[in-house]
LOZA-873991 format. One record per atom (N, C-alpha, C): residue number from 1; x negated, y, z; residue in three letters. Coordinates in Angstrom, 1 decimal. Each point is the difference from the previous one (the first is absolute). Layout:
% residues N
<rec><k>NUM</k><u>X</u><v>Y</v><w>Z</w><r>ALA</r></rec>
...
END
This chain:
% residues 86
<rec><k>1</k><u>10.5</u><v>-12.1</v><w>8.6</w><r>MET</r></rec>
<rec><k>1</k><u>-1.1</u><v>0.3</v><w>-0.9</w><r>MET</r></rec>
<rec><k>1</k><u>-0.2</u><v>1.6</v><w>-0.1</w><r>MET</r></rec>
<rec><k>2</k><u>1.1</u><v>0.8</v><w>-0.1</w><r>TYR</r></rec>
<rec><k>2</k><u>-0.1</u><v>1.3</v><w>-0.2</w><r>TYR</r></rec>
<rec><k>2</k><u>-0.7</u><v>0.7</v><w>1.2</w><r>TYR</r></rec>
<rec><k>3</k><u>0.2</u><v>-0.6</v><w>1.2</w><r>GLN</r></rec>
<rec><k>3</k><u>-0.7</u><v>0.6</v><w>1.2</w><r>GLN</r></rec>
<rec><k>3</k><u>-1.5</u><v>-0.3</v><w>-0.1</w><r>GLN</r></rec>
<rec><k>4</k><u>-0.4</u><v>-1.2</v><w>-0.5</w><r>SER</r></rec>
<rec><k>4</k><u>-1.4</u><v>-0.3</v><w>-0.2</w><r>SER</r></rec>
<rec><k>4</k><u>-0.6</u><v>0.9</v><w>-1.0</w><r>SER</r></rec>
<rec><k>5</k><u>0.7</u><v>0.3</v><w>-1.1</w><r>ILE</r></rec>
<rec><k>5</k><u>-0.6</u><v>0.8</v><w>-1.0</w><r>ILE</r></rec>
<rec><k>5</k><u>-0.1</u><v>1.5</v><w>0.5</w><r>ILE</r></rec>
<rec><k>6</k><u>1.0</u><v>0.4</v><w>0.7</w><r>ASP</r></rec>
<rec><k>6</k><u>0.1</u><v>1.4</v><w>0.7</w><r>ASP</r></rec>
<rec><k>6</k><u>-1.3</u><v>0.1</v><w>1.0</w><r>ASP</r></rec>
<rec><k>7</k><u>-0.2</u><v>-1.0</v><w>0.8</w><r>LYS</r></rec>
<rec><k>7</k><u>-1.1</u><v>0.1</v><w>0.9</w><r>LYS</r></rec>
<rec><k>7</k><u>-1.3</u><v>0.0</v><w>-0.6</w><r>LYS</r></rec>
<rec><k>8</k><u>-0.2</u><v>-0.8</v><w>-1.1</w><r>ILE</r></rec>
<rec><k>8</k><u>-1.3</u><v>0.0</v><w>-0.7</w><r>ILE</r></rec>
<rec><k>8</k><u>-0.2</u><v>1.4</v><w>-0.7</w><r>ILE</r></rec>
<rec><k>9</k><u>1.0</u><v>0.5</v><w>-0.6</w><r>LEU</r></rec>
<rec><k>9</k><u>-0.2</u><v>1.4</v><w>-0.7</w><r>LEU</r></rec>
<rec><k>9</k><u>-0.2</u><v>1.0</v><w>1.0</w><r>LEU</r></rec>
<rec><k>10</k><u>0.6</u><v>0.0</v><w>1.1</w><r>LEU</r></rec>
<rec><k>10</k><u>-0.2</u><v>1.0</v><w>1.1</w><r>LEU</r></rec>
<rec><k>10</k><u>-1.4</u><v>0.0</v><w>0.4</w><r>LEU</r></rec>
<rec><k>11</k><u>-0.7</u><v>-1.2</v><w>0.0</w><r>GLU</r></rec>
<rec><k>11</k><u>-1.4</u><v>-0.1</v><w>0.5</w><r>GLU</r></rec>
<rec><k>11</k><u>-1.0</u><v>0.9</v><w>-1.0</w><r>GLU</r></rec>
<rec><k>12</k><u>0.4</u><v>0.1</v><w>-1.2</w><r>PHE</r></rec>
<rec><k>12</k><u>-0.8</u><v>0.9</v><w>-1.0</w><r>PHE</r></rec>
<rec><k>12</k><u>0.0</u><v>1.5</v><w>0.3</w><r>PHE</r></rec>
<rec><k>13</k><u>1.1</u><v>0.4</v><w>0.8</w><r>LYS</r></rec>
<rec><k>13</k><u>0.1</u><v>1.5</v><w>0.1</w><r>LYS</r></rec>
<rec><k>13</k><u>-1.2</u><v>0.7</v><w>0.4</w><r>LYS</r></rec>
<rec><k>14</k><u>-0.8</u><v>-0.7</v><w>0.9</w><r>GLU</r></rec>
<rec><k>14</k><u>-1.1</u><v>0.7</v><w>0.5</w><r>GLU</r></rec>
<rec><k>14</k><u>-1.2</u><v>0.2</v><w>-1.1</w><r>GLU</r></rec>
<rec><k>15</k><u>0.2</u><v>-0.7</v><w>-1.1</w><r>CYS</r></rec>
<rec><k>15</k><u>-1.0</u><v>0.1</v><w>-1.1</w><r>CYS</r></rec>
<rec><k>15</k><u>0.1</u><v>1.3</v><w>-0.9</w><r>CYS</r></rec>
<rec><k>16</k><u>1.1</u><v>0.7</v><w>0.3</w><r>PHE</r></rec>
<rec><k>16</k><u>0.4</u><v>1.2</v><w>-0.9</w><r>PHE</r></rec>
<rec><k>16</k><u>-0.1</u><v>1.2</v><w>0.8</w><r>PHE</r></rec>
<rec><k>17</k><u>-0.6</u><v>1.1</v><w>-0.7</w><r>LYS</r></rec>
<rec><k>17</k><u>-0.2</u><v>1.3</v><w>0.5</w><r>LYS</r></rec>
<rec><k>17</k><u>1.3</u><v>0.8</v><w>0.1</w><r>LYS</r></rec>
<rec><k>18</k><u>0.9</u><v>-0.3</v><w>-1.0</w><r>ARG</r></rec>
<rec><k>18</k><u>1.3</u><v>0.8</v><w>0.0</w><r>ARG</r></rec>
<rec><k>18</k><u>1.1</u><v>-1.1</v><w>-0.1</w><r>ARG</r></rec>
<rec><k>19</k><u>1.1</u><v>0.6</v><w>0.7</w><r>VAL</r></rec>
<rec><k>19</k><u>1.3</u><v>-0.8</v><w>0.1</w><r>VAL</r></rec>
<rec><k>19</k><u>0.4</u><v>-0.4</v><w>-1.5</w><r>VAL</r></rec>
<rec><k>20</k><u>0.0</u><v>1.1</v><w>-0.9</w><r>LYS</r></rec>
<rec><k>20</k><u>0.6</u><v>-0.1</v><w>-1.3</w><r>LYS</r></rec>
<rec><k>20</k><u>-0.7</u><v>-1.2</v><w>-0.7</w><r>LYS</r></rec>
<rec><k>21</k><u>-1.4</u><v>0.0</v><w>0.1</w><r>THR</r></rec>
<rec><k>21</k><u>-0.8</u><v>-1.1</v><w>-0.7</w><r>THR</r></rec>
<rec><k>21</k><u>0.5</u><v>-1.4</v><w>0.5</w><r>THR</r></rec>
<rec><k>22</k><u>0.1</u><v>-0.1</v><w>1.4</w><r>TRP</r></rec>
<rec><k>22</k><u>0.4</u><v>-1.3</v><w>0.6</w><r>TRP</r></rec>
<rec><k>22</k><u>1.5</u><v>-0.4</v><w>-0.5</w><r>TRP</r></rec>
<rec><k>23</k><u>0.8</u><v>1.0</v><w>-0.2</w><r>GLN</r></rec>
<rec><k>23</k><u>1.4</u><v>-0.3</v><w>-0.4</w><r>GLN</r></rec>
<rec><k>23</k><u>-0.1</u><v>-0.5</v><w>-1.5</w><r>GLN</r></rec>
<rec><k>24</k><u>-0.8</u><v>0.6</v><w>-0.9</w><r>TRP</r></rec>
<rec><k>24</k><u>-0.2</u><v>-0.5</v><w>-1.3</w><r>TRP</r></rec>
<rec><k>24</k><u>-0.6</u><v>-1.4</v><w>0.0</w><r>TRP</r></rec>
<rec><k>25</k><u>-0.8</u><v>-0.2</v><w>1.0</w><r>PHE</r></rec>
<rec><k>25</k><u>-0.6</u><v>-1.4</v><w>0.0</w><r>PHE</r></rec>
<rec><k>25</k><u>1.1</u><v>-1.0</v><w>0.4</w><r>PHE</r></rec>
<rec><k>26</k><u>0.9</u><v>0.4</v><w>0.8</w><r>ILE</r></rec>
<rec><k>26</k><u>1.2</u><v>-1.0</v><w>0.4</w><r>ILE</r></rec>
<rec><k>26</k><u>0.8</u><v>-0.2</v><w>-1.3</w><r>ILE</r></rec>
<rec><k>27</k><u>0.3</u><v>1.1</v><w>-0.7</w><r>VAL</r></rec>
<rec><k>27</k><u>0.9</u><v>-0.1</v><w>-1.2</w><r>VAL</r></rec>
<rec><k>27</k><u>-0.8</u><v>-1.0</v><w>-1.1</w><r>VAL</r></rec>
<rec><k>28</k><u>-1.2</u><v>0.3</v><w>-0.1</w><r>LEU</r></rec>
<rec><k>28</k><u>-0.7</u><v>-0.9</v><w>-1.0</w><r>LEU</r></rec>
<rec><k>28</k><u>-0.1</u><v>-1.5</v><w>0.4</w><r>LEU</r></rec>
<rec><k>29</k><u>-0.2</u><v>-0.2</v><w>1.3</w><r>MET</r></rec>
<rec><k>29</k><u>-0.1</u><v>-1.3</v><w>0.5</w><r>MET</r></rec>
<rec><k>29</k><u>1.5</u><v>-0.8</v><w>0.0</w><r>MET</r></rec>
<rec><k>30</k><u>1.0</u><v>0.7</v><w>0.3</w><r>ILE</r></rec>
<rec><k>30</k><u>1.3</u><v>-0.6</v><w>-0.2</w><r>ILE</r></rec>
<rec><k>30</k><u>0.2</u><v>-0.3</v><w>-1.5</w><r>ILE</r></rec>
<rec><k>31</k><u>-0.3</u><v>1.1</v><w>-0.8</w><r>GLY</r></rec>
<rec><k>31</k><u>0.1</u><v>-0.2</v><w>-1.5</w><r>GLY</r></rec>
<rec><k>31</k><u>-0.7</u><v>-1.2</v><w>-0.5</w><r>GLY</r></rec>
<rec><k>32</k><u>-1.3</u><v>-0.2</v><w>0.5</w><r>LEU</r></rec>
<rec><k>32</k><u>-0.8</u><v>-1.1</v><w>-0.5</w><r>LEU</r></rec>
<rec><k>32</k><u>0.8</u><v>-1.4</v><w>0.5</w><r>LEU</r></rec>
<rec><k>33</k><u>0.5</u><v>0.0</v><w>1.1</w><r>MET</r></rec>
<rec><k>33</k><u>0.7</u><v>-1.1</v><w>0.5</w><r>MET</r></rec>
<rec><k>33</k><u>1.3</u><v>-0.4</v><w>-0.8</w><r>MET</r></rec>
<rec><k>34</k><u>0.8</u><v>0.9</v><w>-0.4</w><r>VAL</r></rec>
<rec><k>34</k><u>1.2</u><v>-0.2</v><w>-0.7</w><r>VAL</r></rec>
<rec><k>34</k><u>0.0</u><v>0.0</v><w>-1.5</w><r>VAL</r></rec>
<rec><k>35</k><u>-1.1</u><v>0.5</v><w>-0.6</w><r>ARG</r></rec>
<rec><k>35</k><u>0.0</u><v>0.2</v><w>-1.5</w><r>ARG</r></rec>
<rec><k>35</k><u>0.1</u><v>-1.5</v><w>-0.7</w><r>ARG</r></rec>
<rec><k>36</k><u>0.6</u><v>0.1</v><w>-1.2</w><r>ASN</r></rec>
<rec><k>36</k><u>0.1</u><v>-1.3</v><w>-0.7</w><r>ASN</r></rec>
<rec><k>36</k><u>-0.9</u><v>-0.1</v><w>-1.4</w><r>ASN</r></rec>
<rec><k>37</k><u>-0.9</u><v>1.0</v><w>0.0</w><r>SER</r></rec>
<rec><k>37</k><u>-0.9</u><v>0.0</v><w>-1.1</w><r>SER</r></rec>
<rec><k>37</k><u>-1.3</u><v>0.6</v><w>0.4</w><r>SER</r></rec>
<rec><k>38</k><u>-0.9</u><v>-0.1</v><w>-0.8</w><r>TYR</r></rec>
<rec><k>38</k><u>-1.4</u><v>0.4</v><w>0.3</w><r>TYR</r></rec>
<rec><k>38</k><u>-0.5</u><v>1.3</v><w>-0.9</w><r>TYR</r></rec>
<rec><k>39</k><u>1.0</u><v>0.9</v><w>-0.1</w><r>ARG</r></rec>
<rec><k>39</k><u>-0.4</u><v>1.1</v><w>-0.8</w><r>ARG</r></rec>
<rec><k>39</k><u>-0.5</u><v>1.2</v><w>0.9</w><r>ARG</r></rec>
<rec><k>40</k><u>-0.7</u><v>-0.3</v><w>1.1</w><r>GLY</r></rec>
<rec><k>40</k><u>-0.5</u><v>1.0</v><w>0.9</w><r>GLY</r></rec>
<rec><k>40</k><u>1.0</u><v>0.8</v><w>0.7</w><r>GLY</r></rec>
<rec><k>41</k><u>-0.3</u><v>1.3</v><w>0.1</w><r>VAL</r></rec>
<rec><k>41</k><u>0.8</u><v>1.1</v><w>0.6</w><r>VAL</r></rec>
<rec><k>41</k><u>1.4</u><v>0.1</v><w>-0.7</w><r>VAL</r></rec>
<rec><k>42</k><u>0.1</u><v>-0.3</v><w>-1.2</w><r>THR</r></rec>
<rec><k>42</k><u>1.2</u><v>0.0</v><w>-0.8</w><r>THR</r></rec>
<rec><k>42</k><u>1.0</u><v>-1.1</v><w>0.5</w><r>THR</r></rec>
<rec><k>43</k><u>-0.5</u><v>-1.1</v><w>0.3</w><r>SER</r></rec>
<rec><k>43</k><u>0.8</u><v>-1.1</v><w>0.6</w><r>SER</r></rec>
<rec><k>43</k><u>0.5</u><v>0.4</v><w>1.4</w><r>SER</r></rec>
<rec><k>44</k><u>-0.8</u><v>0.7</v><w>0.8</w><r>ILE</r></rec>
<rec><k>44</k><u>0.4</u><v>0.4</v><w>1.4</w><r>ILE</r></rec>
<rec><k>44</k><u>1.2</u><v>1.0</v><w>-0.2</w><r>ILE</r></rec>
<rec><k>45</k><u>-0.2</u><v>1.0</v><w>-0.8</w><r>ILE</r></rec>
<rec><k>45</k><u>1.0</u><v>1.0</v><w>-0.3</w><r>ILE</r></rec>
<rec><k>45</k><u>1.4</u><v>-0.7</v><w>-0.4</w><r>ILE</r></rec>
<rec><k>46</k><u>-0.2</u><v>-0.9</v><w>-1.0</w><r>SER</r></rec>
<rec><k>46</k><u>1.2</u><v>-0.8</v><w>-0.5</w><r>SER</r></rec>
<rec><k>46</k><u>0.7</u><v>-0.8</v><w>1.2</w><r>SER</r></rec>
<rec><k>47</k><u>-0.9</u><v>-0.7</v><w>0.7</w><r>ALA</r></rec>
<rec><k>47</k><u>0.6</u><v>-0.9</v><w>1.1</w><r>ALA</r></rec>
<rec><k>47</k><u>0.7</u><v>0.8</v><w>1.0</w><r>ALA</r></rec>
<rec><k>48</k><u>-0.6</u><v>1.2</v><w>0.4</w><r>LEU</r></rec>
<rec><k>48</k><u>0.6</u><v>0.7</v><w>1.1</w><r>LEU</r></rec>
<rec><k>48</k><u>1.0</u><v>1.0</v><w>-0.5</w><r>LEU</r></rec>
<rec><k>49</k><u>0.2</u><v>0.1</v><w>-1.3</w><r>ARG</r></rec>
<rec><k>49</k><u>1.0</u><v>0.8</v><w>-0.7</w><r>ARG</r></rec>
<rec><k>49</k><u>-0.3</u><v>1.5</v><w>0.4</w><r>ARG</r></rec>
<rec><k>50</k><u>-1.3</u><v>0.4</v><w>-0.1</w><r>LEU</r></rec>
<rec><k>50</k><u>-0.5</u><v>1.3</v><w>0.3</w><r>LEU</r></rec>
<rec><k>50</k><u>0.1</u><v>0.9</v><w>-1.3</w><r>LEU</r></rec>
<rec><k>51</k><u>0.0</u><v>1.3</v><w>0.1</w><r>LYS</r></rec>
<rec><k>51</k><u>-0.2</u><v>0.9</v><w>-1.1</w><r>LYS</r></rec>
<rec><k>51</k><u>-1.2</u><v>-0.2</v><w>-0.7</w><r>LYS</r></rec>
<rec><k>52</k><u>0.0</u><v>-0.2</v><w>-1.4</w><r>PRO</r></rec>
<rec><k>52</k><u>-1.2</u><v>-0.1</v><w>-0.7</w><r>PRO</r></rec>
<rec><k>52</k><u>-1.0</u><v>1.1</v><w>0.2</w><r>PRO</r></rec>
<rec><k>53</k><u>0.5</u><v>1.1</v><w>0.3</w><r>GLU</r></rec>
<rec><k>53</k><u>-0.9</u><v>1.2</v><w>0.2</w><r>GLU</r></rec>
<rec><k>53</k><u>-1.0</u><v>-0.2</v><w>1.2</w><r>GLU</r></rec>
<rec><k>54</k><u>0.3</u><v>-1.0</v><w>0.7</w><r>LEU</r></rec>
<rec><k>54</k><u>-0.9</u><v>-0.3</v><w>1.2</w><r>LEU</r></rec>
<rec><k>54</k><u>-1.2</u><v>-0.9</v><w>-0.4</w><r>LEU</r></rec>
<rec><k>55</k><u>-0.2</u><v>-0.3</v><w>-1.3</w><r>TYR</r></rec>
<rec><k>55</k><u>-1.1</u><v>-0.8</v><w>-0.5</w><r>TYR</r></rec>
<rec><k>55</k><u>-1.3</u><v>0.6</v><w>0.2</w><r>TYR</r></rec>
<rec><k>56</k><u>-0.2</u><v>1.3</v><w>-0.3</w><r>HIS</r></rec>
<rec><k>56</k><u>-1.2</u><v>0.7</v><w>0.2</w><r>HIS</r></rec>
<rec><k>56</k><u>-0.3</u><v>0.1</v><w>1.5</w><r>HIS</r></rec>
<rec><k>57</k><u>0.9</u><v>0.2</v><w>0.8</w><r>THR</r></rec>
<rec><k>57</k><u>-0.1</u><v>0.2</v><w>1.4</w><r>THR</r></rec>
<rec><k>57</k><u>-0.6</u><v>-1.3</v><w>0.6</w><r>THR</r></rec>
<rec><k>58</k><u>0.6</u><v>-1.1</v><w>-0.5</w><r>MET</r></rec>
<rec><k>58</k><u>-0.4</u><v>-1.3</v><w>0.6</w><r>MET</r></rec>
<rec><k>58</k><u>-1.5</u><v>-0.3</v><w>-0.5</w><r>MET</r></rec>
<rec><k>59</k><u>-0.3</u><v>0.4</v><w>-1.3</w><r>LEU</r></rec>
<rec><k>59</k><u>-1.4</u><v>-0.2</v><w>-0.4</w><r>LEU</r></rec>
<rec><k>59</k><u>-0.9</u><v>0.9</v><w>0.9</w><r>LEU</r></rec>
<rec><k>60</k><u>0.4</u><v>1.1</v><w>0.4</w><r>HIS</r></rec>
<rec><k>60</k><u>-0.9</u><v>0.9</v><w>0.7</w><r>HIS</r></rec>
<rec><k>60</k><u>-0.3</u><v>-0.6</v><w>1.4</w><r>HIS</r></rec>
<rec><k>61</k><u>0.9</u><v>-0.8</v><w>0.5</w><r>PHE</r></rec>
<rec><k>61</k><u>-0.3</u><v>-0.8</v><w>1.3</w><r>PHE</r></rec>
<rec><k>61</k><u>-1.3</u><v>-0.7</v><w>-0.2</w><r>PHE</r></rec>
<rec><k>62</k><u>-0.2</u><v>-0.7</v><w>-1.0</w><r>PHE</r></rec>
<rec><k>62</k><u>-1.2</u><v>-0.9</v><w>-0.2</w><r>PHE</r></rec>
<rec><k>62</k><u>-1.4</u><v>0.9</v><w>-0.1</w><r>PHE</r></rec>
<rec><k>63</k><u>0.1</u><v>1.3</v><w>-0.2</w><r>ARG</r></rec>
<rec><k>63</k><u>-1.1</u><v>0.9</v><w>0.1</w><r>ARG</r></rec>
<rec><k>63</k><u>-0.1</u><v>0.9</v><w>1.1</w><r>ARG</r></rec>
<rec><k>64</k><u>1.0</u><v>-0.2</v><w>0.9</w><r>SER</r></rec>
<rec><k>64</k><u>0.1</u><v>0.9</v><w>1.2</w><r>SER</r></rec>
<rec><k>64</k><u>-1.3</u><v>-0.1</v><w>1.0</w><r>SER</r></rec>
<rec><k>65</k><u>-0.2</u><v>1.1</v><w>0.5</w><r>THR</r></rec>
<rec><k>65</k><u>-1.1</u><v>0.1</v><w>1.1</w><r>THR</r></rec>
<rec><k>65</k><u>0.6</u><v>-0.1</v><w>1.4</w><r>THR</r></rec>
<rec><k>66</k><u>1.4</u><v>-0.6</v><w>0.0</w><r>GLY</r></rec>
<rec><k>66</k><u>0.5</u><v>0.0</v><w>1.3</w><r>GLY</r></rec>
<rec><k>66</k><u>-0.1</u><v>-1.3</v><w>0.6</w><r>GLY</r></rec>
<rec><k>67</k><u>-0.9</u><v>-1.0</v><w>-0.6</w><r>TYR</r></rec>
<rec><k>67</k><u>-0.3</u><v>-1.2</v><w>0.7</w><r>TYR</r></rec>
<rec><k>67</k><u>-1.3</u><v>-0.4</v><w>-0.8</w><r>TYR</r></rec>
<rec><k>68</k><u>-0.7</u><v>-1.0</v><w>0.8</w><r>ARG</r></rec>
<rec><k>68</k><u>-1.1</u><v>-0.7</v><w>-0.6</w><r>ARG</r></rec>
<rec><k>68</k><u>0.4</u><v>-1.5</v><w>-0.4</w><r>ARG</r></rec>
<rec><k>69</k><u>-0.4</u><v>-0.5</v><w>-1.1</w><r>VAL</r></rec>
<rec><k>69</k><u>0.3</u><v>-1.3</v><w>-0.4</w><r>VAL</r></rec>
<rec><k>69</k><u>-0.6</u><v>-1.0</v><w>1.1</w><r>VAL</r></rec>
<rec><k>70</k><u>-1.3</u><v>0.3</v><w>0.4</w><r>GLU</r></rec>
<rec><k>70</k><u>-0.6</u><v>-0.8</v><w>1.0</w><r>GLU</r></rec>
<rec><k>70</k><u>0.7</u><v>-0.2</v><w>1.3</w><r>GLU</r></rec>
<rec><k>71</k><u>0.7</u><v>1.1</v><w>0.3</w><r>ASP</r></rec>
<rec><k>71</k><u>0.8</u><v>0.0</v><w>1.2</w><r>ASP</r></rec>
<rec><k>71</k><u>1.2</u><v>-1.1</v><w>-0.1</w><r>ASP</r></rec>
<rec><k>72</k><u>0.7</u><v>0.2</v><w>-1.2</w><r>LEU</r></rec>
<rec><k>72</k><u>1.1</u><v>-0.9</v><w>-0.2</w><r>LEU</r></rec>
<rec><k>72</k><u>-0.4</u><v>-1.4</v><w>-0.2</w><r>LEU</r></rec>
<rec><k>73</k><u>-1.2</u><v>-0.3</v><w>-0.6</w><r>TYR</r></rec>
<rec><k>73</k><u>-0.6</u><v>-1.3</v><w>-0.1</w><r>TYR</r></rec>
<rec><k>73</k><u>-0.2</u><v>-0.6</v><w>1.4</w><r>TYR</r></rec>
<rec><k>74</k><u>-0.8</u><v>0.8</v><w>0.9</w><r>ASP</r></rec>
<rec><k>74</k><u>-0.2</u><v>-0.4</v><w>1.3</w><r>ASP</r></rec>
<rec><k>74</k><u>1.3</u><v>-0.3</v><w>0.8</w><r>ASP</r></rec>
<rec><k>75</k><u>0.9</u><v>0.9</v><w>-0.1</w><r>LYS</r></rec>
<rec><k>75</k><u>1.3</u><v>-0.2</v><w>0.7</w><r>LYS</r></rec>
<rec><k>75</k><u>0.6</u><v>-1.3</v><w>-0.4</w><r>LYS</r></rec>
<rec><k>76</k><u>0.1</u><v>-0.3</v><w>-1.3</w><r>TRP</r></rec>
<rec><k>76</k><u>0.6</u><v>-1.2</v><w>-0.6</w><r>TRP</r></rec>
<rec><k>76</k><u>-0.6</u><v>-1.3</v><w>0.6</w><r>TRP</r></rec>
<rec><k>77</k><u>-1.4</u><v>0.1</v><w>0.0</w><r>VAL</r></rec>
<rec><k>77</k><u>-0.7</u><v>-1.2</v><w>0.5</w><r>VAL</r></rec>
<rec><k>77</k><u>0.3</u><v>-0.1</v><w>1.5</w><r>VAL</r></rec>
<rec><k>78</k><u>0.1</u><v>1.0</v><w>0.7</w><r>MET</r></rec>
<rec><k>78</k><u>0.3</u><v>-0.2</v><w>1.5</w><r>MET</r></rec>
<rec><k>78</k><u>1.5</u><v>-0.5</v><w>0.2</w><r>MET</r></rec>
<rec><k>79</k><u>0.8</u><v>0.5</v><w>-0.9</w><r>ILE</r></rec>
<rec><k>79</k><u>1.5</u><v>-0.5</v><w>0.2</w><r>ILE</r></rec>
<rec><k>79</k><u>-0.1</u><v>-1.6</v><w>-0.4</w><r>ILE</r></rec>
<rec><k>80</k><u>-0.6</u><v>-0.2</v><w>-1.1</w><r>ALA</r></rec>
<rec><k>80</k><u>0.0</u><v>-1.4</v><w>-0.5</w><r>ALA</r></rec>
<rec><k>80</k><u>-0.5</u><v>-1.0</v><w>1.0</w><r>ALA</r></rec>
<rec><k>81</k><u>-1.2</u><v>0.4</v><w>0.6</w><r>ILE</r></rec>
<rec><k>81</k><u>-0.7</u><v>-0.8</v><w>1.1</w><r>ILE</r></rec>
<rec><k>81</k><u>1.0</u><v>-0.2</v><w>1.2</w><r>ILE</r></rec>
<rec><k>82</k><u>0.7</u><v>1.1</v><w>0.4</w><r>ASP</r></rec>
<rec><k>82</k><u>0.9</u><v>0.0</v><w>1.1</w><r>ASP</r></rec>
<rec><k>82</k><u>1.2</u><v>-0.9</v><w>-0.4</w><r>ASP</r></rec>
<rec><k>83</k><u>0.5</u><v>0.0</v><w>-1.2</w><r>LEU</r></rec>
<rec><k>83</k><u>1.1</u><v>-0.9</v><w>-0.3</w><r>LEU</r></rec>
<rec><k>83</k><u>-0.4</u><v>-1.3</v><w>0.0</w><r>LEU</r></rec>
<rec><k>84</k><u>-1.2</u><v>-0.4</v><w>-0.5</w><r>LEU</r></rec>
<rec><k>84</k><u>-0.4</u><v>-1.4</v><w>0.1</w><r>LEU</r></rec>
<rec><k>84</k><u>-0.2</u><v>-0.5</v><w>1.4</w><r>LEU</r></rec>
<rec><k>85</k><u>-0.1</u><v>0.8</v><w>1.0</w><r>HIS</r></rec>
<rec><k>85</k><u>-0.3</u><v>-0.5</v><w>1.3</w><r>HIS</r></rec>
<rec><k>85</k><u>1.3</u><v>0.1</v><w>0.8</w><r>HIS</r></rec>
<rec><k>86</k><u>1.0</u><v>0.4</v><w>-0.4</w><r>ASN</r></rec>
<rec><k>86</k><u>1.3</u><v>0.0</v><w>0.6</w><r>ASN</r></rec>
<rec><k>86</k><u>1.1</u><v>-0.9</v><w>-0.5</w><r>ASN</r></rec>
END
């Protein structure tokens, strides 16, 4: 399962202009997968046992110009269609 998740997340790398932004995407996606509550970024920080000071850095990800939401959406649709056919 980890290999499948890793493969899927790697496919998103081309959607990001900067490596750091893509790395934050990975952190956030893993956090969303393992969190046990729905308190947004706070639950991700808690689940991954990250420093609380990273809260604003994570929020900045959602306003970043390092990616376009449309590109992420298009990539996800392509991945989902590919997974359905395999």
